[in-house]
Biotite code that builds the C-alpha atoms (Angstrom):
import biotite.structure as struc

atoms = struc.array([
    struc.Atom([-47.649, -8.957, 25.379], chain_id="A", res_id=1, res_name="UNK", atom_name="CA", element="C"),
    struc.Atom([-46.176, -5.496, 25.212], chain_id="A", res_id=2, res_name="UNK", atom_name="CA", element="C"),
    struc.Atom([-43.099, -6.587, 27.185], chain_id="A", res_id=3, res_name="UNK", atom_name="CA", element="C"),
    struc.Atom([-42.473, -9.321, 24.633], chain_id="A", res_id=4, res_name="UNK", atom_name="CA", element="C"),
    struc.Atom([-42.556, -6.811, 21.799], chain_id="A", res_id=5, res_name="UNK", atom_name="CA", element="C"),
    struc.Atom([-40.027, -4.584, 23.556], chain_id="A", res_id=6, res_name="UNK", atom_name="CA", element="C"),
    struc.Atom([-37.719, -7.558, 24.125], chain_id="A", res_id=7, res_name="UNK", atom_name="CA", element="C"),
    struc.Atom([-38.017, -8.619, 20.471], chain_id="A", res_id=8, res_name="UNK", atom_name="CA", element="C"),
    struc.Atom([-37.190, -5.098, 19.298], chain_id="A", res_id=9, res_name="UNK", atom_name="CA", element="C"),
    struc.Atom([-34.179, -4.888, 21.580], chain_id="A", res_id=10, res_name="UNK", atom_name="CA", element="C"),
    struc.Atom([-32.923, -8.277, 20.423], chain_id="A", res_id=11, res_name="UNK", atom_name="CA", element="C"),
    struc.Atom([-33.217, -7.355, 16.753], chain_id="A", res_id=12, res_name="UNK", atom_name="CA", element="C"),
    struc.Atom([-31.241, -4.151, 17.262], chain_id="A", res_id=13, res_name="UNK", atom_name="CA", element="C"),
    struc.Atom([-28.501, -5.757, 19.301], chain_id="A", res_id=14, res_name="UNK", atom_name="CA", element="C"),
    struc.Atom([-25.373, -6.782, 17.443], chain_id="A", res_id=15, res_name="UNK", atom_name="CA", element="C"),
    struc.Atom([-23.239, -9.589, 18.763], chain_id="A", res_id=16, res_name="UNK", atom_name="CA", element="C"),
    struc.Atom([-19.730, -8.563, 19.763], chain_id="A", res_id=17, res_name="UNK", atom_name="CA", element="C"),
    struc.Atom([-18.283, -11.040, 17.244], chain_id="A", res_id=18, res_name="UNK", atom_name="CA", element="C"),
    struc.Atom([-20.076, -9.273, 14.353], chain_id="A", res_id=19, res_name="UNK", atom_name="CA", element="C"),
    struc.Atom([-17.940, -6.148, 14.621], chain_id="A", res_id=20, res_name="UNK", atom_name="CA", element="C"),
    struc.Atom([-14.211, -6.835, 14.816], chain_id="A", res_id=21, res_name="UNK", atom_name="CA", element="C"),
    struc.Atom([-12.276, -4.933, 17.434], chain_id="A", res_id=22, res_name="UNK", atom_name="CA", element="C"),
    struc.Atom([-9.385, -2.684, 16.501], chain_id="A", res_id=23, res_name="UNK", atom_name="CA", element="C"),
    struc.Atom([-7.002, -5.303, 17.898], chain_id="A", res_id=24, res_name="UNK", atom_name="CA", element="C"),
    struc.Atom([-8.499, -7.913, 15.551], chain_id="A", res_id=25, res_name="UNK", atom_name="CA", element="C"),
    struc.Atom([-8.165, -5.541, 12.596], chain_id="A", res_id=26, res_name="UNK", atom_name="CA", element="C"),
    struc.Atom([-4.528, -4.862, 13.472], chain_id="A", res_id=27, res_name="UNK", atom_name="CA", element="C"),
    struc.Atom([-3.797, -8.584, 13.743], chain_id="A", res_id=28, res_name="UNK", atom_name="CA", element="C"),
    struc.Atom([-5.427, -9.203, 10.360], chain_id="A", res_id=29, res_name="UNK", atom_name="CA", element="C"),
    struc.Atom([-3.394, -6.370, 8.824], chain_id="A", res_id=30, res_name="UNK", atom_name="CA", element="C"),
    struc.Atom([-0.158, -7.860, 10.157], chain_id="A", res_id=31, res_name="UNK", atom_name="CA", element="C"),
    struc.Atom([-1.172, -11.318, 8.942], chain_id="A", res_id=32, res_name="UNK", atom_name="CA", element="C"),
    struc.Atom([-1.862, -9.917, 5.452], chain_id="A", res_id=33, res_name="UNK", atom_name="CA", element="C"),
    struc.Atom([1.268, -7.748, 5.375], chain_id="A", res_id=34, res_name="UNK", atom_name="CA", element="C"),
    struc.Atom([3.666, -8.294, 2.496], chain_id="A", res_id=35, res_name="UNK", atom_name="CA", element="C"),
    struc.Atom([6.864, -10.217, 3.315], chain_id="A", res_id=36, res_name="UNK", atom_name="CA", element="C"),
    struc.Atom([9.943, -8.125, 4.023], chain_id="A", res_id=37, res_name="UNK", atom_name="CA", element="C"),
    struc.Atom([11.737, -9.445, 0.920], chain_id="A", res_id=38, res_name="UNK", atom_name="CA", element="C"),
    struc.Atom([8.852, -8.256, -1.279], chain_id="A", res_id=39, res_name="UNK", atom_name="CA", element="C"),
    struc.Atom([8.929, -4.806, 0.341], chain_id="A", res_id=40, res_name="UNK", atom_name="CA", element="C"),
    struc.Atom([12.700, -4.581, -0.080], chain_id="A", res_id=41, res_name="UNK", atom_name="CA", element="C"),
    struc.Atom([12.336, -5.431, -3.770], chain_id="A", res_id=42, res_name="UNK", atom_name="CA", element="C"),
    struc.Atom([9.730, -2.687, -4.083], chain_id="A", res_id=43, res_name="UNK", atom_name="CA", element="C"),
    struc.Atom([11.909, -0.127, -2.293], chain_id="A", res_id=44, res_name="UNK", atom_name="CA", element="C"),
    struc.Atom([14.857, -0.906, -4.576], chain_id="A", res_id=45, res_name="UNK", atom_name="CA", element="C"),
    struc.Atom([12.632, -0.645, -7.657], chain_id="A", res_id=46, res_name="UNK", atom_name="CA", element="C"),
    struc.Atom([11.135, 2.631, -6.398], chain_id="A", res_id=47, res_name="UNK", atom_name="CA", element="C"),
    struc.Atom([14.569, 4.119, -5.789], chain_id="A", res_id=48, res_name="UNK", atom_name="CA", element="C"),
    struc.Atom([15.833, 3.150, -9.273], chain_id="A", res_id=49, res_name="UNK", atom_name="CA", element="C"),
    struc.Atom([12.782, 4.627, -10.980], chain_id="A", res_id=50, res_name="UNK", atom_name="CA", element="C"),
    struc.Atom([12.872, 7.824, -8.933], chain_id="A", res_id=51, res_name="UNK", atom_name="CA", element="C"),
    struc.Atom([16.568, 8.262, -9.716], chain_id="A", res_id=52, res_name="UNK", atom_name="CA", element="C"),
    struc.Atom([15.936, 7.570, -13.428], chain_id="A", res_id=53, res_name="UNK", atom_name="CA", element="C"),
    struc.Atom([13.178, 10.153, -13.732], chain_id="A", res_id=54, res_name="UNK", atom_name="CA", element="C"),
    struc.Atom([15.121, 12.757, -11.736], chain_id="A", res_id=55, res_name="UNK", atom_name="CA", element="C"),
    struc.Atom([12.909, 12.895, -8.657], chain_id="A", res_id=56, res_name="UNK", atom_name="CA", element="C"),
    struc.Atom([15.740, 11.645, -6.445], chain_id="A", res_id=57, res_name="UNK", atom_name="CA", element="C"),
    struc.Atom([19.282, 12.918, -6.579], chain_id="A", res_id=58, res_name="UNK", atom_name="CA", element="C"),
    struc.Atom([22.104, 10.514, -5.677], chain_id="A", res_id=59, res_name="UNK", atom_name="CA", element="C"),
    struc.Atom([23.313, 12.661, -2.761], chain_id="A", res_id=60, res_name="UNK", atom_name="CA", element="C"),
    struc.Atom([19.838, 12.832, -1.138], chain_id="A", res_id=61, res_name="UNK", atom_name="CA", element="C"),
    struc.Atom([18.412, 9.446, -2.189], chain_id="A", res_id=62, res_name="UNK", atom_name="CA", element="C"),
    struc.Atom([19.139, 7.644, 1.089], chain_id="A", res_id=63, res_name="UNK", atom_name="CA", element="C"),
    struc.Atom([17.361, 10.211, 3.260], chain_id="A", res_id=64, res_name="UNK", atom_name="CA", element="C"),
    struc.Atom([14.373, 10.469, 0.923], chain_id="A", res_id=65, res_name="UNK", atom_name="CA", element="C"),
    struc.Atom([14.028, 6.704, 0.650], chain_id="A", res_id=66, res_name="UNK", atom_name="CA", element="C"),
    struc.Atom([13.967, 6.419, 4.455], chain_id="A", res_id=67, res_name="UNK", atom_name="CA", element="C"),
    struc.Atom([10.967, 8.764, 4.423], chain_id="A", res_id=68, res_name="UNK", atom_name="CA", element="C"),
    struc.Atom([9.253, 6.623, 1.787], chain_id="A", res_id=69, res_name="UNK", atom_name="CA", element="C"),
    struc.Atom([10.001, 3.499, 3.824], chain_id="A", res_id=70, res_name="UNK", atom_name="CA", element="C"),
    struc.Atom([8.416, 5.006, 6.936], chain_id="A", res_id=71, res_name="UNK", atom_name="CA", element="C"),
    struc.Atom([5.373, 6.095, 4.938], chain_id="A", res_id=72, res_name="UNK", atom_name="CA", element="C"),
    struc.Atom([4.788, 2.714, 3.312], chain_id="A", res_id=73, res_name="UNK", atom_name="CA", element="C"),
    struc.Atom([5.649, 0.712, 6.443], chain_id="A", res_id=74, res_name="UNK", atom_name="CA", element="C"),
    struc.Atom([2.969, 2.593, 8.386], chain_id="A", res_id=75, res_name="UNK", atom_name="CA", element="C"),
    struc.Atom([0.474, 1.382, 5.785], chain_id="A", res_id=76, res_name="UNK", atom_name="CA", element="C"),
    struc.Atom([1.392, -2.286, 6.334], chain_id="A", res_id=77, res_name="UNK", atom_name="CA", element="C"),
    struc.Atom([1.063, -3.007, 2.624], chain_id="A", res_id=78, res_name="UNK", atom_name="CA", element="C"),
    struc.Atom([-0.289, -6.365, 1.512], chain_id="A", res_id=79, res_name="UNK", atom_name="CA", element="C"),
    struc.Atom([1.367, -8.423, -1.221], chain_id="A", res_id=80, res_name="UNK", atom_name="CA", element="C"),
    struc.Atom([-1.363, -7.354, -3.648], chain_id="A", res_id=81, res_name="UNK", atom_name="CA", element="C"),
    struc.Atom([-0.786, -3.675, -2.850], chain_id="A", res_id=82, res_name="UNK", atom_name="CA", element="C"),
    struc.Atom([2.976, -4.032, -3.387], chain_id="A", res_id=83, res_name="UNK", atom_name="CA", element="C"),
    struc.Atom([2.311, -5.754, -6.719], chain_id="A", res_id=84, res_name="UNK", atom_name="CA", element="C"),
    struc.Atom([0.000, -2.898, -7.724], chain_id="A", res_id=85, res_name="UNK", atom_name="CA", element="C"),
    struc.Atom([2.617, -0.275, -6.821], chain_id="A", res_id=86, res_name="UNK", atom_name="CA", element="C"),
    struc.Atom([5.294, -2.173, -8.751], chain_id="A", res_id=87, res_name="UNK", atom_name="CA", element="C"),
    struc.Atom([2.957, -2.240, -11.741], chain_id="A", res_id=88, res_name="UNK", atom_name="CA", element="C"),
    struc.Atom([2.802, 1.547, -11.573], chain_id="A", res_id=89, res_name="UNK", atom_name="CA", element="C"),
    struc.Atom([6.610, 1.691, -11.464], chain_id="A", res_id=90, res_name="UNK", atom_name="CA", element="C"),
    struc.Atom([6.872, -0.597, -14.516], chain_id="A", res_id=91, res_name="UNK", atom_name="CA", element="C"),
    struc.Atom([4.473, 1.663, -16.387], chain_id="A", res_id=92, res_name="UNK", atom_name="CA", element="C"),
    struc.Atom([6.527, 4.740, -15.437], chain_id="A", res_id=93, res_name="UNK", atom_name="CA", element="C"),
    struc.Atom([9.661, 2.967, -16.701], chain_id="A", res_id=94, res_name="UNK", atom_name="CA", element="C"),
    struc.Atom([7.922, 2.078, -19.961], chain_id="A", res_id=95, res_name="UNK", atom_name="CA", element="C"),
    struc.Atom([6.604, 5.626, -20.461], chain_id="A", res_id=96, res_name="UNK", atom_name="CA", element="C"),
    struc.Atom([10.004, 7.095, -19.669], chain_id="A", res_id=97, res_name="UNK", atom_name="CA", element="C"),
    struc.Atom([11.753, 4.837, -22.214], chain_id="A", res_id=98, res_name="UNK", atom_name="CA", element="C"),
    struc.Atom([9.057, 5.577, -24.801], chain_id="A", res_id=99, res_name="UNK", atom_name="CA", element="C"),
    struc.Atom([9.503, 9.329, -24.298], chain_id="A", res_id=100, res_name="UNK", atom_name="CA", element="C"),
    struc.Atom([13.279, 9.031, -24.645], chain_id="A", res_id=101, res_name="UNK", atom_name="CA", element="C"),
    struc.Atom([13.051, 6.961, -27.831], chain_id="A", res_id=102, res_name="UNK", atom_name="CA", element="C"),
    struc.Atom([10.498, 9.375, -29.321], chain_id="A", res_id=103, res_name="UNK", atom_name="CA", element="C"),
    struc.Atom([12.670, 12.385, -28.544], chain_id="A", res_id=104, res_name="UNK", atom_name="CA", element="C"),
    struc.Atom([15.764, 10.701, -30.023], chain_id="A", res_id=105, res_name="UNK", atom_name="CA", element="C"),
    struc.Atom([13.828, 9.881, -33.207], chain_id="A", res_id=106, res_name="UNK", atom_name="CA", element="C"),
    struc.Atom([12.817, 13.539, -33.527], chain_id="A", res_id=107, res_name="UNK", atom_name="CA", element="C"),
    struc.Atom([16.474, 14.658, -33.450], chain_id="A", res_id=108, res_name="UNK", atom_name="CA", element="C"),
])
């Protein structure tokens, strides 16, 4: 009877290999969920325009800086939802920037 109890304990603690995805499975899922290239390109263009508008990028260094941003974001393998979230942030920055400009021009 004792041997049966040991076997039952071992079986309850064992996890099937299919229960925990391998790193290869996770990588495949990430690639499958990755945003389409056209969506990323739209984001990169939007990011560059906003960063130029707010003065973070300068025209003579924009290309090199944007390549660094591209490498950073491409390593993350962004999903469509993540790209949409980042573009929402950019739209809010644009709105806040326009609001600040219109407020400062009204004060003059």
